[in-house]
VMD Tcl script that builds the backbone (N, CA, C; Angstrom):
set m [mol new atoms 333]
animate dup $m
set s [atomselect $m all]
$s set {name element resname resid chain x y z} {
  {N N MET 1 A 96.771 2.973 41.013}
  {CA C MET 1 A 97.275 4.182 40.373}
  {C C MET 1 A 97.349 5.314 41.391}
  {N N ASN 2 A 97.801 6.459 40.946}
  {CA C ASN 2 A 97.978 7.635 41.793}
  {C C ASN 2 A 99.050 7.429 42.853}
  {N N ALA 3 A 99.940 6.446 42.670}
  {CA C ALA 3 A 101.026 6.245 43.612}
  {C C ALA 3 A 101.981 7.422 43.536}
  {N N PRO 4 A 102.550 7.854 44.662}
  {CA C PRO 4 A 103.453 9.010 44.654}
  {C C PRO 4 A 104.597 8.878 43.664}
  {N N GLU 5 A 105.206 7.700 43.552}
  {CA C GLU 5 A 106.319 7.529 42.615}
  {C C GLU 5 A 105.860 7.651 41.169}
  {N N GLU 6 A 104.614 7.282 40.882}
  {CA C GLU 6 A 104.068 7.412 39.543}
  {C C GLU 6 A 103.872 8.889 39.195}
  {N N ARG 7 A 103.384 9.674 40.133}
  {CA C ARG 7 A 103.178 11.101 39.893}
  {C C ARG 7 A 104.505 11.811 39.692}
  {N N LEU 8 A 105.555 11.403 40.407}
  {CA C LEU 8 A 106.842 12.057 40.291}
  {C C LEU 8 A 107.479 11.846 38.927}
  {N N SER 9 A 107.071 10.795 38.228}
  {CA C SER 9 A 107.700 10.477 36.960}
  {C C SER 9 A 107.053 11.167 35.762}
  {N N VAL 10 A 106.030 11.963 35.968}
  {CA C VAL 10 A 105.357 12.601 34.836}
  {C C VAL 10 A 106.159 13.798 34.335}
  {N N PRO 11 A 106.128 14.035 33.013}
  {CA C PRO 11 A 106.923 15.133 32.439}
  {C C PRO 11 A 106.183 16.475 32.402}
  {N N PHE 12 A 105.215 16.670 33.280}
  {CA C PHE 12 A 104.443 17.910 33.242}
  {C C PHE 12 A 104.014 18.311 34.643}
  {N N ASP 13 A 103.730 19.602 34.804}
  {CA C ASP 13 A 103.114 20.108 36.032}
  {C C ASP 13 A 101.615 20.287 35.833}
  {N N ILE 14 A 101.239 20.656 34.592}
  {CA C ILE 14 A 99.830 20.853 34.246}
  {C C ILE 14 A 99.552 20.106 32.947}
  {N N ALA 15 A 98.542 19.270 32.984}
  {CA C ALA 15 A 98.101 18.565 31.777}
  {C C ALA 15 A 96.738 19.102 31.374}
  {N N ALA 16 A 96.476 19.129 30.080}
  {CA C ALA 16 A 95.162 19.527 29.569}
  {C C ALA 16 A 94.605 18.356 28.774}
  {N N VAL 17 A 93.426 17.901 29.149}
  {CA C VAL 17 A 92.788 16.798 28.430}
  {C C VAL 17 A 91.377 17.192 28.038}
  {N N GLY 18 A 90.898 16.582 26.964}
  {CA C GLY 18 A 89.529 16.793 26.529}
  {C C GLY 18 A 88.648 15.657 27.010}
  {N N LEU 19 A 87.423 15.997 27.362}
  {CA C LEU 19 A 86.457 15.003 27.817}
  {C C LEU 19 A 85.575 14.496 26.687}
  {N N GLY 20 A 85.801 15.004 25.478}
  {CA C GLY 20 A 84.991 14.599 24.336}
  {C C GLY 20 A 83.726 15.432 24.233}
  {N N ILE 21 A 82.996 15.211 23.147}
  {CA C ILE 21 A 81.791 16.017 22.939}
  {C C ILE 21 A 80.565 15.435 23.607}
  {N N ILE 22 A 80.652 14.175 24.027}
  {CA C ILE 22 A 79.535 13.612 24.792}
  {C C ILE 22 A 80.033 13.061 26.124}
  {N N GLY 23 A 80.954 13.754 26.695}
  {CA C GLY 23 A 81.426 13.404 28.025}
  {C C GLY 23 A 82.323 12.186 28.070}
  {N N VAL 24 A 82.260 11.469 29.165}
  {CA C VAL 24 A 83.219 10.404 29.437}
  {C C VAL 24 A 83.191 9.264 28.423}
  {N N HIS 25 A 82.162 9.175 27.610}
  {CA C HIS 25 A 82.130 8.153 26.564}
  {C C HIS 25 A 83.220 8.381 25.524}
  {N N HIS 26 A 83.689 9.619 25.404}
  {CA C HIS 26 A 84.744 9.948 24.448}
  {C C HIS 26 A 86.112 10.102 25.103}
  {N N LEU 27 A 86.205 9.886 26.379}
  {CA C LEU 27 A 87.485 10.031 27.080}
  {C C LEU 27 A 88.440 8.930 26.613}
  {N N THR 28 A 89.597 9.335 26.109}
  {CA C THR 28 A 90.558 8.360 25.594}
  {C C THR 28 A 91.325 7.690 26.730}
  {N N ARG 29 A 91.949 6.588 26.417}
  {CA C ARG 29 A 92.783 5.903 27.413}
  {C C ARG 29 A 93.966 6.789 27.815}
  {N N GLU 30 A 94.491 7.540 26.861}
  {CA C GLU 30 A 95.594 8.444 27.163}
  {C C GLU 30 A 95.151 9.508 28.167}
  {N N ALA 31 A 93.963 10.058 27.970}
  {CA C ALA 31 A 93.442 11.058 28.908}
  {C C ALA 31 A 93.192 10.433 30.278}
  {N N GLN 32 A 92.641 9.222 30.291}
  {CA C GLN 32 A 92.411 8.537 31.569}
  {C C GLN 32 A 93.720 8.327 32.324}
  {N N GLU 33 A 94.747 7.882 31.629}
  {CA C GLU 33 A 96.046 7.649 32.268}
  {C C GLU 33 A 96.647 8.957 32.780}
  {N N THR 34 A 96.500 10.015 32.022}
  {CA C THR 34 A 97.005 11.316 32.465}
  {C C THR 34 A 96.298 11.746 33.738}
  {N N ILE 35 A 94.989 11.606 33.775}
  {CA C ILE 35 A 94.220 11.978 34.966}
  {C C ILE 35 A 94.639 11.134 36.163}
  {N N ARG 36 A 94.844 9.847 35.961}
  {CA C ARG 36 A 95.264 8.962 37.059}
  {C C ARG 36 A 96.589 9.400 37.672}
  {N N ARG 37 A 97.454 9.989 36.887}
  {CA C ARG 37 A 98.784 10.379 37.367}
  {C C ARG 37 A 98.791 11.736 38.071}
  {N N CYS 38 A 97.665 12.412 38.101}
  {CA C CYS 38 A 97.609 13.754 38.686}
  {C C CYS 38 A 97.123 13.732 40.131}
  {N N THR 39 A 97.500 14.768 40.855}
  {CA C THR 39 A 97.074 14.905 42.244}
  {C C THR 39 A 95.702 15.548 42.351}
  {N N GLU 40 A 95.313 16.305 41.304}
  {CA C GLU 40 A 94.006 16.983 41.305}
  {C C GLU 40 A 93.568 17.199 39.868}
  {N N VAL 41 A 92.263 17.111 39.650}
  {CA C VAL 41 A 91.676 17.386 38.341}
  {C C VAL 41 A 90.711 18.552 38.472}
  {N N PHE 42 A 90.915 19.568 37.658}
  {CA C PHE 42 A 89.990 20.699 37.542}
  {C C PHE 42 A 89.208 20.465 36.268}
  {N N PHE 43 A 87.883 20.549 36.343}
  {CA C PHE 43 A 87.120 20.242 35.132}
  {C C PHE 43 A 86.004 21.240 34.886}
  {N N ILE 44 A 85.680 21.355 33.596}
  {CA C ILE 44 A 84.564 22.180 33.147}
  {C C ILE 44 A 83.686 21.279 32.296}
  {N N ASP 45 A 82.601 20.863 32.840}
  {CA C ASP 45 A 81.619 20.086 32.100}
  {C C ASP 45 A 80.443 19.868 33.032}
  {N N SER 46 A 79.275 19.869 32.471}
  {CA C SER 46 A 78.085 19.682 33.306}
  {C C SER 46 A 77.379 18.378 32.980}
  {N N GLY 47 A 78.086 17.488 32.298}
  {CA C GLY 47 A 77.489 16.211 31.940}
  {C C GLY 47 A 77.174 15.362 33.161}
  {N N TYR 48 A 76.129 14.586 33.047}
  {CA C TYR 48 A 75.706 13.715 34.136}
  {C C TYR 48 A 76.796 12.685 34.445}
  {N N GLY 49 A 77.206 12.606 35.679}
  {CA C GLY 49 A 78.170 11.610 36.118}
  {C C GLY 49 A 79.622 11.950 35.885}
  {N N GLU 50 A 79.898 13.097 35.288}
  {CA C GLU 50 A 81.286 13.477 34.988}
  {C C GLU 50 A 82.154 13.501 36.245}
  {N N ALA 51 A 81.715 14.213 37.260}
  {CA C ALA 51 A 82.517 14.347 38.482}
  {C C ALA 51 A 82.772 12.993 39.126}
  {N N ASN 52 A 81.758 12.155 39.191}
  {CA C ASN 52 A 81.931 10.830 39.798}
  {C C ASN 52 A 82.911 9.979 39.008}
  {N N TYR 53 A 82.821 10.026 37.697}
  {CA C TYR 53 A 83.743 9.248 36.872}
  {C C TYR 53 A 85.177 9.739 37.065}
  {N N LEU 54 A 85.358 11.056 37.033}
  {CA C LEU 54 A 86.694 11.615 37.234}
  {C C LEU 54 A 87.239 11.263 38.610}
  {N N ARG 55 A 86.359 11.244 39.604}
  {CA C ARG 55 A 86.768 10.903 40.967}
  {C C ARG 55 A 87.254 9.456 41.071}
  {N N ASP 56 A 86.752 8.592 40.205}
  {CA C ASP 56 A 87.247 7.215 40.160}
  {C C ASP 56 A 88.694 7.165 39.656}
  {N N LEU 57 A 89.073 8.157 38.846}
  {CA C LEU 57 A 90.428 8.203 38.293}
  {C C LEU 57 A 91.388 8.984 39.186}
  {N N CYS 58 A 90.881 9.995 39.861}
  {CA C CYS 58 A 91.691 10.855 40.724}
  {C C CYS 58 A 90.797 11.329 41.869}
  {N N PRO 59 A 91.158 11.050 43.098}
  {CA C PRO 59 A 90.264 11.361 44.216}
  {C C PRO 59 A 89.984 12.852 44.442}
  {N N ARG 60 A 90.854 13.709 43.979}
  {CA C ARG 60 A 90.672 15.147 44.209}
  {C C ARG 60 A 90.185 15.803 42.915}
  {N N VAL 61 A 88.905 16.134 42.871}
  {CA C VAL 61 A 88.265 16.680 41.676}
  {C C VAL 61 A 87.595 18.005 42.028}
  {N N THR 62 A 87.866 19.029 41.223}
  {CA C THR 62 A 87.313 20.364 41.472}
  {C C THR 62 A 86.602 20.869 40.223}
  {N N SER 63 A 85.329 21.192 40.358}
  {CA C SER 63 A 84.571 21.769 39.247}
  {C C SER 63 A 84.864 23.261 39.155}
  {N N LEU 64 A 85.097 23.722 37.942}
  {CA C LEU 64 A 85.327 25.153 37.708}
  {C C LEU 64 A 84.070 25.855 37.205}
  {N N LEU 65 A 82.981 25.116 37.044}
  {CA C LEU 65 A 81.732 25.716 36.564}
  {C C LEU 65 A 81.245 26.875 37.429}
  {N N PRO 66 A 81.388 26.825 38.755}
  {CA C PRO 66 A 80.914 27.947 39.575}
  {C C PRO 66 A 81.610 29.283 39.286}
  {N N LEU 67 A 82.721 29.251 38.545}
  {CA C LEU 67 A 83.413 30.503 38.231}
  {C C LEU 67 A 82.718 31.310 37.134}
  {N N TYR 68 A 81.860 30.653 36.356}
  {CA C TYR 68 A 81.071 31.385 35.355}
  {C C TYR 68 A 79.989 32.183 36.067}
  {N N GLU 69 A 79.721 33.392 35.573}
  {CA C GLU 69 A 78.659 34.221 36.132}
  {C C GLU 69 A 77.654 34.534 35.027}
  {N N VAL 70 A 76.391 34.260 35.294}
  {CA C VAL 70 A 75.325 34.464 34.310}
  {C C VAL 70 A 75.294 35.925 33.884}
  {N N GLY 71 A 75.258 36.124 32.575}
  {CA C GLY 71 A 75.161 37.468 32.029}
  {C C GLY 71 A 76.479 38.215 31.967}
  {N N GLU 72 A 77.556 37.590 32.396}
  {CA C GLU 72 A 78.871 38.242 32.403}
  {C C GLU 72 A 79.754 37.647 31.300}
  {N N SER 73 A 80.767 38.391 30.923}
  {CA C SER 73 A 81.759 37.899 29.974}
  {C C SER 73 A 82.453 36.673 30.556}
  {N N ARG 74 A 82.834 35.760 29.702}
  {CA C ARG 74 A 83.528 34.552 30.161}
  {C C ARG 74 A 85.000 34.808 30.470}
  {N N LEU 75 A 85.567 35.866 29.936}
  {CA C LEU 75 A 86.994 36.118 30.096}
  {C C LEU 75 A 87.438 36.178 31.565}
  {N N PRO 76 A 86.725 36.889 32.448}
  {CA C PRO 76 A 87.143 36.871 33.855}
  {C C PRO 76 A 87.099 35.466 34.470}
  {N N ALA 77 A 86.134 34.659 34.059}
  {CA C ALA 77 A 86.056 33.276 34.558}
  {C C ALA 77 A 87.264 32.487 34.077}
  {N N TYR 78 A 87.665 32.674 32.819}
  {CA C TYR 78 A 88.828 31.958 32.289}
  {C C TYR 78 A 90.087 32.344 33.045}
  {N N ARG 79 A 90.207 33.615 33.392}
  {CA C ARG 79 A 91.382 34.058 34.162}
  {C C ARG 79 A 91.399 33.416 35.549}
  {N N LYS 80 A 90.234 33.316 36.182}
  {CA C LYS 80 A 90.145 32.676 37.501}
  {C C LYS 80 A 90.464 31.187 37.400}
  {N N MET 81 A 90.001 30.558 36.328}
  {CA C MET 81 A 90.292 29.138 36.120}
  {C C MET 81 A 91.797 28.923 35.977}
  {N N ALA 82 A 92.414 29.738 35.148}
  {CA C ALA 82 A 93.858 29.614 34.943}
  {C C ALA 82 A 94.611 29.823 36.255}
  {N N ALA 83 A 94.187 30.812 37.014}
  {CA C ALA 83 A 94.847 31.079 38.306}
  {C C ALA 83 A 94.698 29.894 39.257}
  {N N ALA 84 A 93.522 29.289 39.296}
  {CA C ALA 84 A 93.292 28.147 40.185}
  {C C ALA 84 A 94.178 26.964 39.790}
  {N N VAL 85 A 94.268 26.684 38.501}
  {CA C VAL 85 A 95.060 25.547 38.025}
  {C C VAL 85 A 96.549 25.785 38.257}
  {N N VAL 86 A 97.030 26.971 37.933}
  {CA C VAL 86 A 98.455 27.276 38.114}
  {C C VAL 86 A 98.829 27.280 39.595}
  {N N THR 87 A 97.979 27.848 40.428}
  {CA C THR 87 A 98.236 27.855 41.874}
  {C C THR 87 A 98.330 26.437 42.407}
  {N N ALA 88 A 97.424 25.583 41.977}
  {CA C ALA 88 A 97.451 24.181 42.419}
  {C C ALA 88 A 98.712 23.487 41.925}
  {N N ALA 89 A 99.108 23.747 40.690}
  {CA C ALA 89 A 100.315 23.121 40.145}
  {C C ALA 89 A 101.556 23.545 40.925}
  {N N MET 90 A 101.583 24.775 41.354}
  {CA C MET 90 A 102.721 25.247 42.152}
  {C C MET 90 A 102.722 24.605 43.536}
  {N N ASP 91 A 101.541 24.243 44.020}
  {CA C ASP 91 A 101.418 23.667 45.359}
  {C C ASP 91 A 101.543 22.141 45.376}
  {N N HIS 92 A 100.926 21.467 44.402}
  {CA C HIS 92 A 100.909 20.005 44.436}
  {C C HIS 92 A 100.827 19.394 43.025}
  {N N ALA 93 A 101.807 19.737 42.203}
  {CA C ALA 93 A 101.872 19.187 40.841}
  {C C ALA 93 A 102.069 17.677 40.890}
  {N N PRO 94 A 101.638 16.995 39.844}
  {CA C PRO 94 A 100.980 17.464 38.633}
  {C C PRO 94 A 99.464 17.553 38.814}
  {N N VAL 95 A 98.869 18.496 38.094}
  {CA C VAL 95 A 97.423 18.661 38.099}
  {C C VAL 95 A 96.924 18.591 36.656}
  {N N CYS 96 A 95.622 18.425 36.514}
  {CA C CYS 96 A 95.031 18.273 35.197}
  {C C CYS 96 A 93.864 19.240 35.028}
  {N N PHE 97 A 93.777 19.816 33.836}
  {CA C PHE 97 A 92.637 20.636 33.446}
  {C C PHE 97 A 91.863 19.848 32.398}
  {N N ALA 98 A 90.648 19.459 32.720}
  {CA C ALA 98 A 89.822 18.645 31.823}
  {C C ALA 98 A 88.592 19.446 31.411}
  {N N SER 99 A 88.379 19.516 30.109}
  {CA C SER 99 A 87.266 20.293 29.591}
  {C C SER 99 A 86.565 19.510 28.494}
  {N N TYR 100 A 85.322 19.885 28.243}
  {CA C TYR 100 A 84.543 19.267 27.171}
  {C C TYR 100 A 85.269 19.436 25.843}
  {N N GLY 101 A 84.999 18.539 24.934}
  {CA C GLY 101 A 85.571 18.650 23.598}
  {C C GLY 101 A 87.004 18.159 23.522}
  {N N HIS 102 A 87.711 18.725 22.568}
  {CA C HIS 102 A 89.104 18.387 22.298}
  {C C HIS 102 A 89.998 19.343 23.079}
  {N N PRO 103 A 91.148 18.884 23.562}
  {CA C PRO 103 A 91.990 19.754 24.393}
  {C C PRO 103 A 92.643 20.929 23.661}
  {N N ARG 104 A 92.597 20.959 22.319}
  {CA C ARG 104 A 93.261 22.058 21.616}
  {C C ARG 104 A 92.378 22.840 20.670}
  {N N PHE 105 A 91.207 22.333 20.342}
  {CA C PHE 105 A 90.401 22.987 19.320}
  {C C PHE 105 A 89.091 23.519 19.892}
  {N N SER 106 A 88.766 24.740 19.507}
  {CA C SER 106 A 87.496 25.375 19.886}
  {C C SER 106 A 87.279 25.417 21.386}
  {N N ALA 107 A 88.323 25.772 22.106}
  {CA C ALA 107 A 88.218 25.831 23.569}
  {C C ALA 107 A 89.059 26.990 24.081}
  {N N THR 108 A 88.454 28.148 24.183}
  {CA C THR 108 A 89.169 29.352 24.611}
  {C C THR 108 A 89.757 29.209 26.006}
  {N N GLN 109 A 89.044 28.564 26.920}
  {CA C GLN 109 A 89.506 28.509 28.301}
  {C C GLN 109 A 90.830 27.759 28.445}
  {N N ARG 110 A 91.196 26.925 27.518}
  {CA C ARG 110 A 92.466 26.202 27.621}
  {C C ARG 110 A 93.631 27.011 27.081}
  {N N HIS 111 A 93.401 28.091 26.392}
  {CA C HIS 111 A 94.480 28.866 25.810}
  {C C HIS 111 A 94.769 29.996 26.708}
}
mol reanalyze $m
mol bondsrecalc $m
mol representation Tube
mol addrep $m
């Protein structure tokens, strides 16, 4: 997987996938395939083994957790996350944003 011709055939520059509520145990096959087709995965999750598992699907994995600042509003971190993902997509699409939970529900950082 991750062949250049496979990445060129995807219908997106940025994909958003959910990692489930208990991490990679809930990762769907559709999410796995989406991650495999991306050049980079940006993720927010602190589950044990998450980064290593994602790295098996896509060699370029970036944690966005360091953008959170203790005691600060999350909104500036979300803006930095969005900027990082969009900048990467403009440079080397397609990229993926992977976060805990479901990709559309109860997740402010994805909106």
